[in-house]
N, C-alpha and C positions, 0 to 999 in steps of 0.2 A: 255941960255938954246938954243939946237941945236936941230932945225928940219932935220929927214930923208925923203926921200919919195922913196917908192918902186911902179914900175908898172908893167904890163905886157904887153902884146901884144893884149891885150882886151880895153885896154885903160883906163883899173881900176886901182888906185892909193890908195896905204895907207901912212899915215903921221906917223914918231914916231917922240916922243921927247925923249930927253935925260933924263930929269927931270923926273924921275919914272918909267922908260922904257917904258914911257906909249901912246896908239894907241889917236890920235888927230883930223884923218879923216878915215873914210874908204870910197873914193867915187866909186861907182859902176857905171855904164854904163843903163842908164832905155831903155826901147822900142826906143828910137829914137835914141839912142847914147849918148841924156845927161846924163854927171854926176851927181850923188844924195850920198851926203853926208848921211851914214846910222846908225852914233852914233853922241851923243851928244858930244858938241863941244863948247870951249870959241872963242869967236871972238877975243879978247885982249888974246895972249899968255902968257900974265905976270899974269893971272886970273889962271894959274895954280898952280904957288905958293902958292896961298894962297886957295886953292881948299880942301875942306870938305867932298868929294861926292864921294872921291879918281876914278873921273871922267877917263876912258880908262887906269890905270895905273897895274901895274905890282904887286902887292897883297905878301909881304911876312914879316917876313921868314914864318907865318903863314895866311893862308887868315882863315878868319872868325873866330869865339870867341874860348878860352880857359878859363874855368868855374874859379873866382875869379884869374885868371895868375896863378897859378900852379898846376903840374902835378907831376910824380914819373918817372924817370929817370935810370931803373936799379938800382933800392933800391934809388934812391939818391933823395931828394925834390929839385924839379928847383921852383924857385919864377921869374913870368916875370911880366912886369912892367904892371898897371891896367890902359889904358887908356879911358874903358867905363865907366864913374865915376857911374850913375846911376845903374847900375845892377853889377859893379864891374868886371868888367871881363878885359881880355886881345884880343883887336881886332885889325883883318889885321897887324899884329905886332908892335906895340906901337907907343909911342909918334912919333920916327922916324922911322917909316917903312921904305921899299922899294920904294914907292909911294913921300916920302920927300926925295932925293936923287939923285945926279947925277952918273948916270953910262957910264961906258967908252964905248967908240967906238969898235969894236973887226975887223967890217968885211963889208964892204957895196958893192953891186953892185947894177944893175939895177931892180933885182926882192928881194935882200936880204938884211936885216940891222942885225948884231949882236953885242948887248953889253951887258960887264960882270960888277959885281960887287963885293966886298968882304966883308962881313960881320963879324968884329973882335969877338974874344970870348968875352962873357959878354956884349954882345951890348943886351940893351932889357932887360937882363937879361936868355936868351938862351947860353949856353954851345956850344964850339965851335966856330971855325973859319971858317965861310961856304963861299964857292966860288959860285958865280950863274951865269948862260950863259942861256941867251933869244934869242930867233933866230924866226924873224919874215920873213916868205918868201911866195911870193906874186906868186899861181901856173897857169896858164894857163887856168884852167878850173872855173876860178871867185874865188877860195878859198884861202882865206888866212891862213896859216900854222902856229902857233906858236910852237916850242919844247924848253922845259925848261930842265936842265940839271943841278945839283948844287952835290960838294963833301966837306967832312967836314975833319978838323982834329982830332974831338972829335964827341962820339956817341950822336948826337943830334936827335933833331925834325925839319920835313921839309915838306911844303903846299903851293904851288905855284899854283895863278890863274891868269885871268885878269878880270879885272872889267871894261870894257865897258858897257855903258848903251844902246840898240838899238832902233833908233827912225827910220822907215825905210819909213815912207810918206817925209824926205826931208827936208822941213819947219819948223819944230820944234816944231807941233801943238800937243796935248796930244795922247797919243797912243792909243785910245779910239775904233781907228777901226781897232785897231791889235787883231791877235788871236796867241793863241800860243797851242802847244802840247807837252809833254813833253815825253817819253817813260820808264816811271817807274812805275810799278806796287806799289813798297811802299815809304813812304815818312819818315819822323824822326818828331816824335810829339817832341815839345817842350814846353819849362815851360817858367813861366816869366820872366826870364832872358835870354829868346831866346839861352837857350844853350839844347840840348836833353833830353831827362826826358824816364826811364822805360815804353813801353818796348822797348826801343829806334827803331824800325823801327814795323810800321803798314803798311798794307796795305788802297790802295786808292779806292778801289770799295766802293761805297756807302759813299762819302765823298765830302767834297768839296776840296778835295786838288784832286782827277781825272782829270787831263790832255790829259789822254789817244789818246783822242780825240781833237778837236780843239775847244777852249772856247775861247769867244769874252775877250777879256781884259777889258773892260767897267763890265763886270759880276763877274768878279776873283779878279778886284785887290781891292776891298775892303776888301773882306772876308778871301782873301788869305794874302795878303802884301809880306811876307816872308817866302820860304819855302824852306827845303833843302829837295832833293827827292835822294832816296837809287839807282843804278844801282848794275843792276846784276855783280858781281866780272869778269871781263876777261881783258887779256892782250891787244887785240884788239880795234886800233880805231873803234867806237859803233856812231851811231847817238842817241842823247840825248834828242836834242830839234830841234821845227821850229817853227820860227815866222814869220807872214803872214802880210801884209800890205793890207789888201781888199778893199782900193780905188785904190792902184797901182798897185798890184797884184806881189806886190813884197818881197822877202821873205831869210830869214836867216836860213839855218840850220846848226848847231852845235854841233860837235861831237867830241869825247876823249877816254880816255883810263883810264881816271878816276873815281873813283866808284862810283860819288856823286854828285851831281849838284844842285846848290845854286840859285833859281827862286827868283828876289825882282822889284817890279812894281814901283819904283821908288816914294814910297808915301812921304818920305822925304827927296825929294831934296830940296836944298835951296839954298839960295842966287841969281844968277841970272839965276838961272832954277826953274823950277813948277815942285812942285809935279806930278807924273804921267806921267813927258813927256819923259821919256827912261825909258826902260826895259833891267836888266841883269841878264845873263846866265851863272854862271861861274862855270865850271867845276871843282870840285877839292875834297880833302878828308871830311869828314862831322865834323862837327863842334863838336871841345871836345873831338874828337878822342883819345890824347893825355892819358884822364880818360875814356873811354870805353871799355873796353875790345871787345866785340862786334862788334866793328869798324874794318878795314882794318888799319895795323903799319905805324905810319908815322914817324917811327925812320931809321933815316941814320947813317949808321958808319962809321968810317974811313977803306976807301978803296972801299964805293963802290957806284955808281954814280946813285943819283936820277935821272929819267928819264919819263918825261911824255908829253904828245901831245894834243894841243888844232885845230879844226880845226873849220874856220867858211865860209860857202859855199853859195852863193849868186845866186839869180836866178829871175827873170821876168818871168809871165804865159798871 
């Protein structure tokens, strides 16, 4: 496994691993200039080979779930692998998703690392040979920019994201002293299989899912656990969520042009990690989108280019 480090002039640094094209550290200066790692990481790099928590990885071909692993693509039934045994869903790209592959380095500068991968036709059941590029760039505003592009030689589906778990405390304690805000008026109601159910979009008002104002993680982590928020469709990069650590007054703002945001409080973190030790905010397309006409299309045709961006902006107060 190869580790790459990018830096900016503010002394912020990000470490990227070629295994899973994953973030393994985001070190941000605190008020005194001391560097603090703001994402969950394994101390032993070899632990990433056996990781089951998708720690910091690039998720694909399809982030989140597809019910029963099947969908119809241009009147053709497609069956993907079923790697979520109990619910019988396809999850995060299948048994050997992008998180369990070596990526090829194509560009490395002081502030940029770019990697590429090609998934062959039929892999995990997906049609078409898909070529994906992920570009990490560390900006001078203490913002980590992630740009995803993809092309396919056949019509297929694509839904890529990053699966970092944020913990802004810097010492690995639980995220109980964090607060979260999500700029969304609607959420996706989920059934017992963790996929959307009708009416597929509901207002957050007067519900436990209303995070339009900051809410303490300790208050909502058990009741919400894992939820998808619907962001009003736009091609602009909009602020989706802000996570604040009230102990350190450090915060990260997540922005993207994706139409949806999955929030997961790390309830089921396992192995060398503890439940509620990190918080995921994953911009992407809604779960099971290929089977739900009400959601934006995840279809990619030959000759088209899939393009999306995620920004993580860090500040101290």
